[in-house]
C-alpha positions in Angstrom: 81.4 61.4 103.2 82.1 64.2 105.7 81.5 63.2 109.3 79.8 66.1 110.9 79.2 66.9 114.6 78.8 69.9 116.8 81.7 71.0 118.9 80.8 70.2 122.6 79.3 73.1 124.4 81.9 73.5 127.2 82.7 76.2 129.6 85.9 76.9 127.7 83.9 77.3 124.5 81.5 79.7 126.3 84.5 81.7 127.6 85.9 82.1 124.2 82.8 82.7 122.1 80.0 83.5 124.5 80.3 87.3 123.9 80.6 87.1 120.1 79.2 90.0 118.2 79.6 91.2 114.6 82.2 93.8 114.0 81.1 97.1 112.3 82.1 95.8 108.9 80.3 92.5 109.2 77.3 94.2 111.0 76.9 96.4 107.9 76.9 93.3 105.6 74.4 91.6 107.9 72.0 94.6 107.8 72.3 94.6 104.0 71.5 90.9 103.7 68.5 91.3 106.0 67.2 94.2 104.0 66.9 92.1 100.9 63.9 90.3 102.4 60.4 91.7 102.8 58.9 92.4 106.2 58.3 89.2 108.2 60.9 87.2 106.2 64.1 88.5 107.8 64.9 85.0 109.1 65.6 84.1 105.5 69.0 85.9 106.0 70.1 83.1 108.4 72.4 81.5 105.8 74.2 84.8 105.0 74.6 85.6 108.7 76.1 82.2 109.4 78.5 82.7 106.6 79.5 86.2 107.9 80.0 84.9 111.4 82.2 82.1 110.1 84.3 84.5 108.1 84.7 86.9 111.0 85.8 84.1 113.2 88.2 83.0 110.4 89.7 86.5 110.4 90.1 86.5 114.2 91.7 83.0 114.3 93.6 83.1 111.0 91.7 80.0 109.9 88.9 79.2 107.5 86.5 79.8 110.3 83.7 77.9 112.0 80.4 78.5 113.9 80.3 77.5 117.6 77.0 77.0 119.4 77.2 80.4 121.2 77.5 82.1 117.8 74.5 80.2 116.5 72.6 81.5 119.6 73.8 85.0 118.7 72.4 84.7 115.2 69.2 83.3 116.5 68.7 86.3 118.8 69.8 88.6 116.0 67.0 87.3 113.7 64.5 86.6 116.5 64.2 82.9 115.7 64.5 79.7 117.7 68.1 78.6 118.0 67.2 75.1 116.8 66.3 76.6 113.4 69.8 78.1 113.1 71.3 74.8 114.2 69.3 72.9 111.6 70.6 75.2 108.8 74.2 75.1 110.0 74.2 71.3 110.3 72.6 70.7 106.9 74.9 72.7 104.7 78.6 71.6 104.7 79.7 75.1 103.8 79.4 75.8 107.6 82.2 74.3 109.7 80.8 72.9 113.0 84.3 72.4 114.6 87.5 74.4 114.4 89.4 74.0 111.2 92.9 75.0 110.0 94.1 77.8 107.8 93.2 75.8 104.8 90.3 73.4 104.7 91.1 70.8 102.0 87.9 69.1 100.9 88.5 66.2 98.6 85.5 65.0 96.5 85.2 61.2 96.6 82.0 60.8 94.6 82.0 58.4 91.6 83.2 60.7 88.8 86.1 61.9 90.9 86.8 58.4 92.2 87.0 57.0 88.6 89.3 59.9 87.7 91.7 59.3 90.6 90.4 60.8 93.8 92.0 58.0 95.8 95.4 59.2 94.7 94.5 62.8 95.6 93.5 61.7 99.1 96.7 59.7 99.4 98.7 62.8 98.3 97.1 64.6 101.2 97.9 61.8 103.6 101.5 61.8 102.4 101.8 65.3 103.6 100.7 64.3 107.1 97.0 65.2 106.8 94.4 62.9 108.4 90.8 62.8 107.3 88.7 64.6 109.8 91.6 66.2 111.6 93.7 69.4 111.6 97.4 69.2 111.3 99.6 70.0 114.3 100.8 73.2 112.7 97.2 74.4 112.2 97.7 74.7 108.5 95.5 71.9 107.0 92.2 70.3 107.8 91.3 67.4 105.6 87.7 66.4 104.8 86.2 63.9 102.3 83.0 65.3 100.8 80.3 64.4 98.3 79.9 65.8 94.8 80.7 69.5 94.4 79.6 69.8 90.8 82.9 69.6 88.9 82.4 66.2 87.4 83.7 67.3 83.9 87.0 68.3 85.4 87.4 65.6 88.0 89.2 64.9 90.2 88.9 68.1 92.2 89.3 69.6 95.7 87.9 72.7 97.3 90.3 74.6 99.5 88.5 77.4 101.4 86.6 79.4 98.7 88.4 78.0 95.6 88.1 74.9 93.5 91.1 73.1 92.0 90.3 70.7 89.1 91.9 68.2 86.7 94.2 67.3 89.5 97.0 64.8 89.7 99.0 64.2 92.9 101.8 66.3 91.5 99.4 69.2 90.6 97.8 69.1 94.0 101.3 69.2 95.6 102.1 72.3 93.6 98.8 74.0 94.8 99.5 73.0 98.4 103.1 74.1 98.3 102.0 77.5 96.9 99.4 78.0 99.6 101.8 77.0 102.4 104.3 79.6 101.0 101.6 82.3 101.2 101.0 82.4 97.5 97.7 82.4 95.6 97.7 79.5 93.1 95.4 79.8 90.1 92.0 78.2 90.9 90.0 76.2 88.5 91.4 73.6 86.1 95.1 72.7 86.5 95.3 71.1 83.0 97.7 73.2 80.8 95.9 74.8 77.9 92.4 74.2 79.3 90.3 77.2 80.3 87.2 75.7 81.9 85.6 72.3 81.0 85.9 72.4 77.2 87.3 69.3 75.5 91.0 68.8 75.7 92.5 70.2 72.5 89.7 72.9 72.3 86.0 72.9 71.4 84.7 70.8 68.6 81.3 72.5 68.2 80.0 76.1 68.5 83.6 77.3 67.9 82.4 80.8 67.0 81.2 81.2 70.6 84.7 80.9 72.1 85.5 84.6 72.0 82.2 86.3 71.5 78.5 85.7 71.3 77.4 84.3 67.9 73.9 83.8 66.6 73.7 80.4 64.9 70.1 80.6 64.1 70.7 81.8 60.5 72.6 78.6 59.9 69.8 76.3 60.9 
């Protein structure tokens, strides 16, 4: 399970992030997100604004981004809400990074379906490349985290790297994905099983075959 803690609120942290503010582009997105909610419910946009802040920081640092305490304070002021409420949201959802991470945040699922399908070998493949769970590599490229179920049990084992999932992994397939990312390429997300499109049975669907390429009304056959 992911071990989560807030980055200590130091003078150095304040010097770097104490004057954080949305850029014009992210400000526009924030205003759009807030406008989706009725009067009096603007605080409901807190999740979107945390995500925008994390992504802006990611752009500035060439990493996957994170949300320091001063940035949480900025969002609290932006939405006129107690900062503790922002902290509660940020610490509850693992989509928000509470400490600095690398260019690629490798999150390995270790829950039962993935474990039974070889997640231990996937984790070992990461370690073989010098990654350590809960740490960022010296070159700033990789951060390794073990997480709970991410909903890809039918195509286990899987990892999430930044915004993409990679499924049906073996150590060799994961190495190919990581090599591509390190080289600045964009490997195909989703299943890495040749010939498989999503989570249909290996060898193709065995039922509802007419639905593969187009919608089909089976009711007349009932």
